[in-house]
N, C-alpha and C positions, 0 to 999 in steps of 0.2 A: 782307660781313658775314665773310672768311677773312685780310681785311686790317686790318679795325675791331678784331678778335679778336690778333694783332700792332698794331698799336697801342696796346690797352689794357694785354695783357702787357706788352711794352718799360714803356710807361710805371710798371706798377706795381711794377714792378720797380725799376725808377730811386728811385721812390719809397718802399720797401723799405728801397736802398740807405742810404738817408738816414736812416725810423726808428729801421735798426740800429745806425746811427751816435750818433743823439740819442736810446734808447734806454742805451744804454753809454755813454754823454758825463753823460745823469744818474746813470749809475750809481754814476759818476767821481764826483758830485761829494760823495757824505757819509765823512766822517769816520770813521764809527763803524764802517764795516763793518769786519773780519774777511779774512787771507786767503781760506778755506773758504767764502763772500757772494760773491766780489771771484771766484773762478778758477769758479763757481755760472757768474754774467753772464758772462765770456765765455764760456766753453760756450757761453750761449744766444745768446749775439755772432753764435757761427759756425753753431752749427746754423738763425737766421733767415738769415744770407746763403749759407744751400744751399740752405733752399728760397726764398730767391730765385733764386741762382743756374735751379734745376730748377723757374720761375719763366719764364726767362728762357728757356733753351730749352723750355719747351712753347711761348709765342707766336712763335717761334722757329720753328718745325714743323707750329703754326697751320696755314699755306700747304701741304706738301707732304699730310701725314698731319694733317690734321682732328681724328679721334675719341681719337688715341695724345697732342694734344698739348690740347686736352681735360681728358684725366684725368690731363696732367705738372699746367696749370695749376693744374685742382679740389684736384690734392694740397698744391699750390708753398699754395696758400689755406687750405687746415684748419693743413697746416703753421706755418704763417706766425700766421699768428692765435694760436696756443699757446703755438706760443715769445712772440713780442713780446706778449702782450695789446694791455691798449689802442691804442699802436705800429701794431699793425695797421690804426686804424680809416679808414686808405685806401686803405691798398697790397689788403686782401682784396677787399672789394667790385669791384676794376680788379679781381683776377685770374679775379674769380666768372663775372667780365662779360663778361671774354673768352674762360674755358671754354666759355660756353655761348655763346657768338660762333664762338666753331670747333667746337662739339658740331653749330651748327643750319646751318651751313656748306658740313658732312660730303657727300660722291659720296652720287645714291642716296636726295636727302633737297631734296623741291619746299620751293623759300621763297616758287615765283609757281603761282597755278593758270594 
């Protein structure tokens, strides 16, 4: 379970970086943007990258500290979703599944009867 959390979390992180780049690219195509709108878009991109890095850290911690890793992955999924909206359609479910698998992989939880 922990290995699945690691793989899903890393995959979600890579897809998250790509989704953020696409979001920033689509935002840059609009010539009617003023300076304030462009600045807000860049801040959203920076926050999205921060949540993606948080998800990668959570995925790495899923092996050693699965409960902490699951919490970080859950925060990354929800934060990324609120930051990039529709561009999070792939990344958020990957982070959520990784959080679920990390939580199930914690010690003291019987996975088999």
